[in-house]
C-alpha positions as CSV (number, residue, x, y, z in Angstrom):
1,M,0.0,0.1,0.0
2,Y,2.7,2.4,1.1
3,K,4.8,1.8,-2.0
4,Y,1.9,2.4,-4.3
5,K,1.1,5.7,-2.8
6,I,4.7,7.2,-3.1
7,L,5.1,5.8,-6.7
8,V,1.8,7.6,-7.6
9,K,3.2,10.8,-6.1
10,M,6.4,10.5,-7.9
11,I,4.9,10.0,-11.4
12,S,2.4,12.9,-10.7
13,F,5.3,15.2,-10.3
14,L,7.4,13.8,-13.2
15,G,10.2,12.5,-11.3
16,L,10.3,14.8,-8.2
17,S,13.9,15.4,-7.1
18,L,15.9,12.8,-5.2
19,S,17.4,15.8,-3.2
20,L,14.3,16.1,-1.0
21,F,15.5,13.1,0.9
22,A,19.2,13.9,1.3
23,S,20.3,14.5,4.9
24,D,22.6,17.5,3.8
25,N,19.8,19.6,2.5
26,N,16.8,18.8,5.0
27,N,16.3,22.5,5.4
28,A,15.7,23.2,1.7
29,A,13.4,20.1,1.5
30,E,11.3,21.4,4.4
31,L,11.1,24.9,2.8
32,Y,10.1,23.2,-0.4
33,Y,7.3,21.5,1.2
34,Q,6.2,24.6,2.9
35,K,5.9,26.1,-0.6
36,S,8.7,28.6,0.2
37,Y,10.2,27.8,-3.2
38,K,12.4,30.9,-3.6
39,K,14.1,30.3,-0.2
40,A,14.4,26.5,-0.9
41,A,16.0,27.3,-4.3
42,V,18.8,29.5,-2.6
43,L,19.6,26.5,-0.3
44,F,19.5,23.9,-3.0
45,E,21.8,26.0,-5.3
46,K,24.3,26.4,-2.3
47,A,24.3,22.7,-1.8
48,A,24.5,22.0,-5.5
49,K,27.5,24.3,-6.0
50,A,29.1,22.4,-3.1
51,G,28.7,19.2,-5.1
52,D,25.7,17.6,-3.5
53,K,24.3,15.5,-6.5
54,R,20.8,15.3,-5.3
55,S,20.6,19.1,-4.9
56,Q,21.9,19.5,-8.3
57,Y,19.0,17.2,-9.6
58,Q,16.6,19.1,-7.7
59,L,17.7,22.4,-9.0
60,G,17.5,21.1,-12.5
61,Y,13.9,20.1,-11.9
62,M,13.1,23.6,-10.5
63,Y,14.6,25.4,-13.3
64,E,12.9,23.1,-15.9
65,N,9.4,23.9,-14.4
66,G,10.1,27.4,-13.1
67,I,9.5,26.6,-9.4
68,G,11.0,29.3,-7.3
69,V,13.4,30.5,-10.1
70,Q,12.9,31.9,-13.6
71,K,12.4,29.1,-15.9
72,S,15.5,28.3,-17.9
73,S,16.1,25.2,-20.2
74,D,19.9,26.0,-20.1
75,K,20.3,26.0,-16.4
76,S,18.1,23.0,-16.1
77,A,20.2,21.0,-18.4
78,Y,23.3,22.1,-16.7
79,W,22.3,21.1,-13.3
80,Y,21.0,17.7,-14.6
81,K,24.2,17.1,-16.4
82,Q,26.2,17.9,-13.2
83,S,23.9,15.5,-11.2
84,A,24.3,12.7,-13.7
85,S,28.0,13.0,-14.0
86,Q,28.4,12.1,-10.3
87,F,26.5,8.9,-10.1
88,K,28.9,6.1,-10.5
89,D,26.9,3.2,-9.1
90,L,23.2,2.4,-8.7
91,P,22.2,4.1,-5.4
92,K,19.2,3.7,-3.2
93,A,18.1,7.1,-3.7
94,I,15.2,7.2,-1.6
95,E,14.9,5.2,1.7
96,K,12.3,5.3,4.4
97,F,10.7,8.5,3.2
98,N,8.3,9.9,5.6
99,I,5.8,12.6,4.8
100,K,2.6,13.6,6.5
101,E,0.7,10.4,5.6
102,G,3.7,8.4,7.2
103,I,4.7,6.6,3.9
104,T,7.7,4.4,4.1
105,M,9.4,2.8,1.0
106,E,12.6,1.9,-0.8
107,Y,12.8,3.1,-4.3
108,Q,15.8,2.4,-6.6
109,V,16.8,4.8,-9.4
110,N,19.6,5.1,-11.7
111,P,19.8,8.9,-12.5
112,N,22.7,8.1,-15.0
113,I,20.2,6.2,-17.1
114,D,16.8,7.4,-16.2
115,M,17.4,10.9,-16.1
116,G,19.8,11.0,-19.0
117,L,17.4,9.0,-21.2
118,R,14.7,11.4,-20.2
119,Q,16.7,14.4,-21.2
120,F,17.6,12.7,-24.5
121,D,14.0,11.9,-25.3
122,I,12.7,15.5,-24.8
123,Q,15.7,17.5,-26.1
124,Q,14.5,16.9,-29.7
125,Y,11.4,18.9,-29.1
126,T,10.7,22.7,-28.6
127,M,8.6,22.9,-25.5
128,P,5.3,24.8,-25.8
129,S,5.0,28.1,-23.9
130,D,1.7,27.1,-22.4
131,P,2.5,25.0,-19.1
132,E,-0.4,22.5,-19.6
133,E,0.6,21.9,-23.2
134,E,4.2,21.2,-22.0
135,K,3.0,18.7,-19.5
136,S,0.9,17.0,-22.2
137,L,3.8,16.8,-24.5
138,K,6.2,15.4,-21.8
139,S,3.6,12.8,-20.7
140,G,3.2,11.6,-24.3
141,I,7.0,11.1,-24.7
142,L,7.9,9.9,-21.3
143,D,4.7,7.8,-20.1
144,T,5.6,4.4,-18.9
145,F,1.8,3.6,-18.0
146,G,2.8,3.3,-14.4
147,L,3.2,-0.4,-14.5
148,Y,5.0,-2.3,-11.7
149,P,5.6,-6.1,-10.9
150,H,2.8,-7.7,-9.0
151,E,3.5,-11.5,-8.4
152,K,6.9,-12.9,-9.3
153,N,8.2,-12.5,-12.9
154,F,10.2,-15.7,-13.4
155,F,11.7,-18.0,-15.9
156,I,12.4,-21.7,-15.0
157,P,14.3,-23.4,-17.8
158,L,14.1,-26.8,-16.0
159,S,11.1,-27.9,-14.0
160,Y,10.6,-31.4,-13.0
161,T,7.3,-33.0,-12.0
162,S,6.4,-36.4,-10.7
163,I,3.4,-36.7,-13.3
164,N,3.8,-38.8,-16.4
165,Y,1.6,-36.8,-18.7
166,E,1.7,-39.2,-21.6
167,K,-0.2,-41.8,-19.4
168,S,-2.9,-39.5,-18.5
169,D,-6.5,-40.3,-19.2
170,P,-7.0,-39.7,-23.0
171,V,-10.6,-38.7,-22.5
172,R,-9.9,-36.2,-19.6
173,Y,-6.7,-35.1,-21.2
174,P,-6.8,-35.3,-24.9
175,E,-3.6,-35.0,-26.9
176,Y,-1.5,-35.4,-23.7
177,E,0.1,-38.4,-25.2
178,D,2.4,-36.0,-27.0
179,Y,3.6,-34.5,-23.6
180,N,6.2,-37.3,-23.0
181,K,8.4,-35.6,-20.6
182,N,8.5,-35.0,-16.9
183,K,10.7,-32.0,-17.6
184,E,9.4,-28.6,-18.9
185,M,9.9,-24.9,-18.9
186,V,7.8,-22.6,-16.7
187,F,7.7,-18.8,-17.0
188,Q,5.3,-16.1,-15.6
189,L,4.6,-12.5,-16.4
190,S,2.8,-10.4,-13.8
191,L,2.2,-6.7,-13.9
192,K,0.0,-4.3,-11.8
193,K,-1.3,-0.8,-12.4
194,P,-2.3,1.4,-9.6
195,L,-5.6,3.2,-10.8
196,T,-6.2,5.7,-8.1
197,F,-5.3,6.9,-4.7
198,N,-7.4,8.0,-1.7
199,L,-10.6,8.1,-3.8
200,L,-12.6,7.3,-0.6
201,G,-10.7,9.3,1.8
202,M,-9.1,6.2,3.5
203,N,-5.6,6.5,2.0
204,E,-6.7,3.4,0.0
205,V,-5.3,2.4,-3.4
206,F,-7.3,0.7,-6.2
207,A,-5.2,-1.2,-8.6
208,L,-5.6,-3.6,-11.5
209,A,-3.2,-6.6,-12.3
210,Y,-2.6,-9.3,-14.8
211,T,-0.6,-12.5,-14.4
212,Q,0.0,-15.2,-17.0
213,E,1.9,-18.3,-16.4
214,M,2.8,-21.0,-18.9
215,W,4.2,-24.5,-18.8
216,W,6.1,-25.4,-22.0
217,Q,7.0,-28.9,-22.9
218,F,10.2,-27.8,-24.4
219,Y,11.9,-31.2,-24.0
220,A,9.1,-33.2,-25.4
221,T,8.9,-34.5,-29.1
222,S,6.2,-31.8,-29.9
223,S,7.7,-29.0,-27.8
224,A,4.3,-27.5,-27.3
225,I,3.0,-25.2,-24.5
226,R,0.9,-27.5,-22.5
227,E,-0.9,-25.2,-20.3
228,T,-1.4,-21.4,-20.0
229,N,-3.2,-19.7,-16.9
230,Y,-4.6,-16.2,-17.1
231,R,-5.3,-14.4,-13.9
232,P,-6.8,-10.7,-14.2
233,E,-7.3,-9.1,-10.9
234,L,-8.9,-5.9,-9.3
235,W,-8.5,-5.0,-5.7
236,V,-8.6,-2.0,-3.1
237,A,-6.0,-2.0,-0.6
238,I,-6.6,-0.1,2.8
239,P,-3.8,0.6,5.3
240,A,-4.5,-0.4,8.9
241,E,-3.7,2.7,10.8
242,N,-5.3,2.2,14.2
243,D,-3.6,1.4,17.5
244,F,-4.8,-2.3,17.7
245,S,-3.5,-2.9,14.1
246,K,-0.1,-1.5,15.1
247,K,0.1,-3.9,18.2
248,I,-0.6,-7.0,16.1
249,G,1.6,-5.9,13.1
250,L,-1.3,-5.6,10.8
251,K,-0.2,-3.3,7.9
252,V,-2.9,-3.6,5.0
253,V,-6.3,-5.1,4.5
254,K,-7.1,-5.9,0.9
255,Y,-10.3,-6.8,-1.0
256,G,-10.1,-8.2,-4.3
257,L,-11.8,-9.9,-7.2
258,L,-9.8,-12.5,-9.1
259,H,-10.6,-14.6,-12.2
260,E,-8.5,-17.5,-13.3
261,S,-8.9,-19.5,-16.5
262,N,-6.9,-21.4,-18.9
263,G,-8.7,-21.1,-22.2
264,G,-8.5,-24.7,-22.9
265,R,-10.3,-26.7,-25.5
266,K,-12.5,-29.7,-25.2
267,N,-12.2,-31.4,-21.7
268,L,-9.1,-29.1,-20.8
269,S,-11.0,-26.0,-19.9
270,R,-10.8,-24.8,-16.4
271,E,-12.0,-21.5,-14.9
272,W,-13.2,-20.1,-11.6
273,N,-13.9,-16.6,-9.9
274,R,-12.9,-15.5,-6.4
275,A,-13.8,-12.7,-4.3
276,Y,-11.2,-12.4,-1.5
277,V,-10.0,-10.5,1.6
278,D,-6.5,-10.8,2.8
279,F,-4.6,-9.3,5.8
280,S,-1.0,-8.5,5.5
281,F,1.3,-8.5,8.7
282,Q,4.8,-7.5,9.4
283,H,7.0,-8.5,12.3
284,N,10.5,-7.3,11.6
285,S,11.8,-9.5,8.8
286,L,8.9,-11.8,8.8
287,F,5.8,-11.0,6.4
288,T,2.5,-12.9,6.7
289,Q,-0.5,-12.8,4.3
290,L,-3.7,-14.5,5.4
291,R,-6.3,-14.7,2.6
292,A,-9.7,-16.1,2.6
293,W,-11.9,-16.4,-0.7
294,Y,-15.4,-17.2,-1.7
295,A,-15.3,-19.1,-5.1
296,E,-17.6,-19.3,-8.0
297,K,-16.6,-22.5,-9.7
298,G,-16.8,-23.1,-13.4
299,T,-18.9,-25.9,-15.0
300,D,-15.9,-27.9,-15.9
301,N,-14.3,-27.9,-12.3
302,E,-17.2,-27.6,-9.9
303,D,-15.3,-29.5,-7.1
304,I,-12.2,-27.2,-7.3
305,S,-12.6,-25.8,-3.8
306,S,-12.4,-29.3,-2.5
307,Y,-8.8,-29.5,-3.8
308,L,-7.6,-25.9,-3.7
309,G,-9.3,-24.9,-0.5
310,Y,-10.8,-21.6,0.7
311,G,-7.8,-19.5,1.2
312,H,-4.0,-19.5,1.7
313,L,-1.4,-18.7,4.3
314,K,1.8,-17.1,3.0
315,L,4.9,-16.5,5.1
316,S,8.0,-14.5,3.6
317,Y,11.1,-14.0,5.4
318,L,14.1,-12.0,4.6
319,A,17.6,-13.3,5.8
320,G,20.1,-11.1,4.3
321,K,20.2,-11.1,0.5
322,S,17.9,-14.2,0.6
323,K,14.2,-14.3,0.5
324,F,12.2,-17.4,1.6
325,D,8.5,-17.8,0.8
326,L,6.1,-20.6,2.0
327,T,2.5,-20.8,0.8
328,W,0.1,-23.3,2.3
329,R,-3.5,-24.0,1.0
330,N,-5.9,-26.5,2.5
331,N,-9.7,-27.3,2.2
332,L,-9.8,-27.7,6.1
333,R,-11.5,-31.0,6.0
334,L,-10.4,-33.2,8.8
335,N,-11.3,-36.5,7.1
336,K,-9.8,-38.6,4.4
337,D,-10.7,-35.9,1.9
338,N,-8.4,-33.5,3.3
339,R,-6.4,-31.9,0.4
340,G,-4.3,-28.8,-0.3
341,S,-0.7,-27.9,-1.2
342,I,2.4,-26.5,0.1
343,E,5.1,-24.5,-1.9
344,G,8.5,-23.3,-0.8
345,E,10.6,-20.7,-2.6
346,W,14.1,-19.2,-2.4
347,S,15.6,-16.2,-4.3
348,Y,19.1,-14.7,-4.1
349,P,20.5,-11.8,-6.2
350,I,22.6,-12.9,-9.2
351,G,26.0,-11.3,-8.7
352,H,25.5,-7.5,-7.9
353,S,22.2,-7.1,-9.6
354,Q,19.2,-5.8,-7.7
355,S,16.6,-7.0,-10.2
356,S,17.7,-10.4,-11.1
357,F,17.7,-13.4,-8.7
358,W,18.4,-17.1,-8.7
359,Y,15.2,-18.9,-8.0
360,L,14.3,-22.2,-6.6
361,T,10.7,-23.6,-5.9
362,I,9.5,-26.8,-4.6
363,F,5.8,-27.8,-4.6
364,N,3.7,-30.7,-3.2
365,G,0.0,-31.2,-3.5
366,Y,-3.0,-30.1,-5.8
367,G,-3.4,-27.2,-8.1
368,A,0.1,-26.7,-9.5
369,S,-1.8,-25.5,-12.5
370,L,-5.6,-25.2,-13.3
371,V,-5.7,-28.3,-15.5
372,D,-3.9,-30.2,-12.8
373,Y,-6.1,-29.0,-10.0
374,E,-7.3,-32.5,-9.0
375,V,-4.0,-34.2,-9.6
376,Q,-1.5,-34.5,-6.8
377,Q,2.0,-34.1,-7.9
378,N,5.5,-33.0,-6.6
379,R,7.4,-30.4,-8.5
380,V,10.8,-28.8,-8.3
381,G,12.2,-26.0,-10.5
382,F,15.3,-23.9,-10.7
383,G,15.8,-20.7,-12.8
384,F,15.6,-17.0,-12.5
385,T,13.1,-14.4,-11.1
386,F,13.2,-10.6,-12.0
387,S,10.9,-9.6,-9.1
388,R,10.3,-11.0,-5.7
């Protein structure tokens, strides 16, 4: 929740300067938030001339937009270049940013690339004299749609399952005789788009997401994609801000609608809809998500809840550079029909990367994919994830 809000705010201000958060120019930042722009500009310029890269970037932004200073593209370009020339490595430019609403987040930026590319993109155009027209032109050139990772984005070149697909029931699984390998590739793309913030006055965020996961029988004779699952999702996330929530570590309550289907043909079609509520907790490096859902089953899988249950419990733990996830689902039946699944995941940065990770996943139970919702299996896969 907190991350979405600050990202929306940054997009609204077209990359508001990193210098607002630097310890060396707190006074200038405070004046800026008080809208004493002229006084803030004086302090920012003093720090910029002394070599503070974030003040240089902020000053470039102010000259670009005529905030507290006379608008000047030359001075703006000068201070942007001064700022960019000092960034050697990828910094954590914004950490633990607190404003009136109490937002906290970490946001990683590479000004050498992002700001430089931004200037390269717009320098070919003559900016209109009308401020609103200028904003419209820049948004058309620089718009990134405000898309962010949602679930994990991963590529697993080798995943092994205990299922012998070619021995599947030919009526229930037509054409599965071509899938003659227990090994396959698995990959997933998952993105989200915050739609609006604080529409209801509760500091809530409305968001839309789309996830697509594919299982590719790359090592089989046919090398066909065996299964694709599609998961569009809409939700509202509300921060838990009362004293009781703080005592128990409750951070966010989320209400959502989730559709999942595979677009399968013949007897392979699977789909269901869920309305869910989940509660997110944090206790130091341990994060807990407890989700419960009400399901509307599809005609081809009316018994899906008896296999995939009525919710899940997810634990995430940060241990240095490693991140461990454990997800448990269960139908909560105490008899012989008790079913569910458990999945463990581990990720670790590849070299010095902050966006590419080694990824290991181990799964046991039902529902590894929609078409397999009623088939128990063991799976293990190793590859790469690009968000976690």
